[in-house]
PyMOL commands that place a pseudoatom at each C-alpha (Angstrom):
pseudoatom trace, name=CA, resn=TYR, resi=1, chain=A, elem=C, hetatm=0, pos=[34.462, 57.512, 10.916]
pseudoatom trace, name=CA, resn=VAL, resi=2, chain=A, elem=C, hetatm=0, pos=[33.035, 59.105, 7.920]
pseudoatom trace, name=CA, resn=LYS, resi=3, chain=A, elem=C, hetatm=0, pos=[30.500, 57.021, 6.054]
pseudoatom trace, name=CA, resn=GLY, resi=4, chain=A, elem=C, hetatm=0, pos=[31.833, 53.771, 7.716]
pseudoatom trace, name=CA, resn=GLN, resi=5, chain=A, elem=C, hetatm=0, pos=[35.284, 54.486, 6.916]
pseudoatom trace, name=CA, resn=LEU, resi=6, chain=A, elem=C, hetatm=0, pos=[38.282, 55.521, 9.274]
pseudoatom trace, name=CA, resn=HIS, resi=7, chain=A, elem=C, hetatm=0, pos=[38.878, 59.181, 8.778]
pseudoatom trace, name=CA, resn=ARG, resi=8, chain=A, elem=C, hetatm=0, pos=[40.364, 62.064, 10.704]
pseudoatom trace, name=CA, resn=GLU, resi=9, chain=A, elem=C, hetatm=0, pos=[41.999, 65.260, 9.219]
pseudoatom trace, name=CA, resn=ASP, resi=10, chain=A, elem=C, hetatm=0, pos=[43.533, 66.750, 12.446]
pseudoatom trace, name=CA, resn=GLY, resi=11, chain=A, elem=C, hetatm=0, pos=[45.235, 63.740, 13.867]
pseudoatom trace, name=CA, resn=PRO, resi=12, chain=A, elem=C, hetatm=0, pos=[45.581, 59.839, 14.079]
pseudoatom trace, name=CA, resn=ALA, resi=13, chain=A, elem=C, hetatm=0, pos=[42.320, 58.040, 13.289]
pseudoatom trace, name=CA, resn=VAL, resi=14, chain=A, elem=C, hetatm=0, pos=[43.630, 55.078, 15.362]
pseudoatom trace, name=CA, resn=GLU, resi=15, chain=A, elem=C, hetatm=0, pos=[45.473, 55.534, 18.768]
pseudoatom trace, name=CA, resn=ARG, resi=16, chain=A, elem=C, hetatm=0, pos=[46.146, 52.380, 20.741]
pseudoatom trace, name=CA, resn=ASP, resi=17, chain=A, elem=C, hetatm=0, pos=[49.086, 50.684, 22.772]
pseudoatom trace, name=CA, resn=ASN, resi=18, chain=A, elem=C, hetatm=0, pos=[52.042, 52.681, 21.266]
pseudoatom trace, name=CA, resn=GLN, resi=19, chain=A, elem=C, hetatm=0, pos=[50.400, 52.718, 17.833]
pseudoatom trace, name=CA, resn=LYS, resi=20, chain=A, elem=C, hetatm=0, pos=[49.083, 55.579, 15.848]
pseudoatom trace, name=CA, resn=GLU, resi=21, chain=A, elem=C, hetatm=0, pos=[47.553, 55.327, 12.388]
pseudoatom trace, name=CA, resn=TRP, resi=22, chain=A, elem=C, hetatm=0, pos=[46.408, 58.278, 10.131]
pseudoatom trace, name=CA, resn=TYR, resi=23, chain=A, elem=C, hetatm=0, pos=[43.358, 57.664, 7.865]
pseudoatom trace, name=CA, resn=VAL, resi=24, chain=A, elem=C, hetatm=0, pos=[41.643, 59.924, 5.134]
pseudoatom trace, name=CA, resn=LYS, resi=25, chain=A, elem=C, hetatm=0, pos=[38.360, 58.358, 3.627]
pseudoatom trace, name=CA, resn=GLY, resi=26, chain=A, elem=C, hetatm=0, pos=[39.427, 54.769, 4.840]
pseudoatom trace, name=CA, resn=GLN, resi=27, chain=A, elem=C, hetatm=0, pos=[43.144, 54.994, 3.399]
pseudoatom trace, name=CA, resn=LEU, resi=28, chain=A, elem=C, hetatm=0, pos=[46.136, 55.214, 5.263]
pseudoatom trace, name=CA, resn=HIS, resi=29, chain=A, elem=C, hetatm=0, pos=[47.396, 58.850, 4.572]
pseudoatom trace, name=CA, resn=ARG, resi=30, chain=A, elem=C, hetatm=0, pos=[49.389, 61.554, 6.028]
pseudoatom trace, name=CA, resn=GLU, resi=31, chain=A, elem=C, hetatm=0, pos=[51.459, 64.329, 4.192]
pseudoatom trace, name=CA, resn=ASP, resi=32, chain=A, elem=C, hetatm=0, pos=[53.530, 65.620, 7.107]
pseudoatom trace, name=CA, resn=GLY, resi=33, chain=A, elem=C, hetatm=0, pos=[54.952, 62.531, 8.604]
pseudoatom trace, name=CA, resn=PRO, resi=34, chain=A, elem=C, hetatm=0, pos=[54.539, 58.731, 8.838]
pseudoatom trace, name=CA, resn=ALA, resi=35, chain=A, elem=C, hetatm=0, pos=[50.895, 57.276, 8.568]
pseudoatom trace, name=CA, resn=VAL, resi=36, chain=A, elem=C, hetatm=0, pos=[51.844, 54.550, 10.656]
pseudoatom trace, name=CA, resn=GLU, resi=37, chain=A, elem=C, hetatm=0, pos=[53.825, 54.785, 14.051]
pseudoatom trace, name=CA, resn=ARG, resi=38, chain=A, elem=C, hetatm=0, pos=[54.574, 51.859, 16.349]
pseudoatom trace, name=CA, resn=ASP, resi=39, chain=A, elem=C, hetatm=0, pos=[57.234, 51.163, 18.800]
pseudoatom trace, name=CA, resn=ASN, resi=40, chain=A, elem=C, hetatm=0, pos=[59.463, 49.431, 16.061]
pseudoatom trace, name=CA, resn=GLN, resi=41, chain=A, elem=C, hetatm=0, pos=[58.441, 50.786, 12.928]
pseudoatom trace, name=CA, resn=LYS, resi=42, chain=A, elem=C, hetatm=0, pos=[57.324, 54.084, 11.138]
pseudoatom trace, name=CA, resn=ALA, resi=43, chain=A, elem=C, hetatm=0, pos=[55.606, 53.836, 7.688]
pseudoatom trace, name=CA, resn=TRP, resi=44, chain=A, elem=C, hetatm=0, pos=[54.767, 56.629, 5.218]
pseudoatom trace, name=CA, resn=TYR, resi=45, chain=A, elem=C, hetatm=0, pos=[51.702, 56.437, 3.012]
pseudoatom trace, name=CA, resn=LEU, resi=46, chain=A, elem=C, hetatm=0, pos=[49.914, 58.675, 0.537]
pseudoatom trace, name=CA, resn=HIS, resi=47, chain=A, elem=C, hetatm=0, pos=[46.395, 57.886, -0.653]
pseudoatom trace, name=CA, resn=GLY, resi=48, chain=A, elem=C, hetatm=0, pos=[46.649, 54.235, 0.754]
pseudoatom trace, name=CA, resn=ARG, resi=49, chain=A, elem=C, hetatm=0, pos=[50.094, 53.523, -0.993]
pseudoatom trace, name=CA, resn=ARG, resi=50, chain=A, elem=C, hetatm=0, pos=[53.448, 53.496, 0.895]
pseudoatom trace, name=CA, resn=HIS, resi=51, chain=A, elem=C, hetatm=0, pos=[55.303, 56.572, -0.690]
pseudoatom trace, name=CA, resn=ARG, resi=52, chain=A, elem=C, hetatm=0, pos=[58.285, 58.638, 0.656]
pseudoatom trace, name=CA, resn=ALA, resi=53, chain=A, elem=C, hetatm=0, pos=[59.920, 61.019, -1.700]
pseudoatom trace, name=CA, resn=THR, resi=54, chain=A, elem=C, hetatm=0, pos=[62.537, 62.186, 0.898]
pseudoatom trace, name=CA, resn=GLY, resi=55, chain=A, elem=C, hetatm=0, pos=[63.807, 58.823, 2.193]
pseudoatom trace, name=CA, resn=PRO, resi=56, chain=A, elem=C, hetatm=0, pos=[62.915, 55.342, 3.246]
pseudoatom trace, name=CA, resn=ALA, resi=57, chain=A, elem=C, hetatm=0, pos=[58.892, 54.845, 3.365]
pseudoatom trace, name=CA, resn=VAL, resi=58, chain=A, elem=C, hetatm=0, pos=[59.427, 52.236, 6.073]
pseudoatom trace, name=CA, resn=GLU, resi=59, chain=A, elem=C, hetatm=0, pos=[61.894, 52.888, 9.025]
pseudoatom trace, name=CA, resn=ARG, resi=60, chain=A, elem=C, hetatm=0, pos=[62.505, 50.031, 11.500]
pseudoatom trace, name=CA, resn=ALA, resi=61, chain=A, elem=C, hetatm=0, pos=[63.962, 50.531, 14.988]
pseudoatom trace, name=CA, resn=ASN, resi=62, chain=A, elem=C, hetatm=0, pos=[66.948, 48.242, 13.872]
pseudoatom trace, name=CA, resn=GLY, resi=63, chain=A, elem=C, hetatm=0, pos=[68.140, 50.883, 11.518]
pseudoatom trace, name=CA, resn=LYS, resi=64, chain=A, elem=C, hetatm=0, pos=[66.830, 48.930, 8.207]
pseudoatom trace, name=CA, resn=GLY, resi=65, chain=A, elem=C, hetatm=0, pos=[64.441, 50.771, 5.805]
pseudoatom trace, name=CA, resn=GLU, resi=66, chain=A, elem=C, hetatm=0, pos=[62.508, 50.125, 2.554]
pseudoatom trace, name=CA, resn=TYR, resi=67, chain=A, elem=C, hetatm=0, pos=[62.260, 52.558, -0.065]
pseudoatom trace, name=CA, resn=TRP, resi=68, chain=A, elem=C, hetatm=0, pos=[58.743, 52.957, -1.993]
pseudoatom trace, name=CA, resn=LEU, resi=69, chain=A, elem=C, hetatm=0, pos=[57.387, 55.444, -4.414]
pseudoatom trace, name=CA, resn=SER, resi=70, chain=A, elem=C, hetatm=0, pos=[53.744, 55.557, -5.281]
pseudoatom trace, name=CA, resn=GLY, resi=71, chain=A, elem=C, hetatm=0, pos=[53.080, 52.033, -3.857]
pseudoatom trace, name=CA, resn=GLU, resi=72, chain=A, elem=C, hetatm=0, pos=[56.056, 50.450, -5.739]
pseudoatom trace, name=CA, resn=ARG, resi=73, chain=A, elem=C, hetatm=0, pos=[59.022, 48.968, -3.795]
pseudoatom trace, name=CA, resn=VAL, resi=74, chain=A, elem=C, hetatm=0, pos=[62.455, 50.233, -5.049]
pseudoatom trace, name=CA, resn=THR, resi=75, chain=A, elem=C, hetatm=0, pos=[65.946, 49.633, -4.224]
pseudoatom trace, name=CA, resn=PRO, resi=76, chain=A, elem=C, hetatm=0, pos=[68.043, 52.340, -2.677]
pseudoatom trace, name=CA, resn=ARG, resi=77, chain=A, elem=C, hetatm=0, pos=[69.902, 52.830, -6.029]
pseudoatom trace, name=CA, resn=GLN, resi=78, chain=A, elem=C, hetatm=0, pos=[66.544, 53.126, -7.817]
pseudoatom trace, name=CA, resn=PHE, resi=79, chain=A, elem=C, hetatm=0, pos=[65.465, 55.816, -5.219]
pseudoatom trace, name=CA, resn=ARG, resi=80, chain=A, elem=C, hetatm=0, pos=[68.456, 57.874, -5.487]
pseudoatom trace, name=CA, resn=GLU, resi=81, chain=A, elem=C, hetatm=0, pos=[68.240, 57.965, -9.324]
pseudoatom trace, name=CA, resn=GLN, resi=82, chain=A, elem=C, hetatm=0, pos=[64.732, 58.673, -9.347]
pseudoatom trace, name=CA, resn=HIS, resi=83, chain=A, elem=C, hetatm=0, pos=[65.170, 61.327, -6.579]
pseudoatom trace, name=CA, resn=ALA, resi=84, chain=A, elem=C, hetatm=0, pos=[67.956, 62.939, -8.704]
pseudoatom trace, name=CA, resn=ALA, resi=85, chain=A, elem=C, hetatm=0, pos=[65.838, 63.030, -11.729]
pseudoatom trace, name=CA, resn=LEU, resi=86, chain=A, elem=C, hetatm=0, pos=[62.983, 64.641, -9.771]
pseudoatom trace, name=CA, resn=VAL, resi=87, chain=A, elem=C, hetatm=0, pos=[65.147, 67.457, -8.508]
pseudoatom trace, name=CA, resn=ASP, resi=88, chain=A, elem=C, hetatm=0, pos=[66.811, 67.823, -11.867]
pseudoatom trace, name=CA, resn=ALA, resi=89, chain=A, elem=C, hetatm=0, pos=[63.477, 68.389, -13.394]
pseudoatom trace, name=CA, resn=LEU, resi=90, chain=A, elem=C, hetatm=0, pos=[62.339, 70.523, -10.620]
pseudoatom trace, name=CA, resn=MET, resi=91, chain=A, elem=C, hetatm=0, pos=[65.407, 72.716, -10.893]
pseudoatom trace, name=CA, resn=ARG, resi=92, chain=A, elem=C, hetatm=0, pos=[64.934, 73.096, -14.609]
pseudoatom trace, name=CA, resn=SER, resi=93, chain=A, elem=C, hetatm=0, pos=[61.294, 74.178, -14.260]
pseudoatom trace, name=CA, resn=VAL, resi=94, chain=A, elem=C, hetatm=0, pos=[62.232, 77.056, -12.041]
pseudoatom trace, name=CA, resn=THR, resi=95, chain=A, elem=C, hetatm=0, pos=[63.250, 80.251, -14.038]
pseudoatom trace, name=CA, resn=PRO, resi=96, chain=A, elem=C, hetatm=0, pos=[65.016, 82.957, -12.221]
pseudoatom trace, name=CA, resn=GLU, resi=97, chain=A, elem=C, hetatm=0, pos=[63.089, 86.257, -11.786]
pseudoatom trace, name=CA, resn=LYS, resi=98, chain=A, elem=C, hetatm=0, pos=[64.511, 89.534, -12.609]
pseudoatom trace, name=CA, resn=VAL, resi=99, chain=A, elem=C, hetatm=0, pos=[64.733, 91.561, -9.482]
pseudoatom trace, name=CA, resn=SER, resi=100, chain=A, elem=C, hetatm=0, pos=[65.082, 95.210, -9.305]
pseudoatom trace, name=CA, resn=PHE, resi=101, chain=A, elem=C, hetatm=0, pos=[65.832, 97.408, -6.342]
for i in range(1, 101): cmd.bond("trace and resi %d" % i, "trace and resi %d" % (i + 1))
show_as sticks, trace
zoom trace
């Protein structure tokens, strides 16, 4: 806890009965994996909002998932379109450097 809020930067702030939750300043948050891990579900959060740019932000043990971007639920199609647009924008922003040997 920090100032009465769940907070831990080097691991889960909550660990109990097959459940782990990562919090920063009272908000579910983890940049390198799911912020919530349970027996039957994993969920990715950034700054308290469900978000995952590389796949479903909620993965269930039965194989079903939910796509979320910045706290907004999107369809798999919307996710693919937004992901493709992001990759395209990133690729256009990278300029090749001249390399000399």
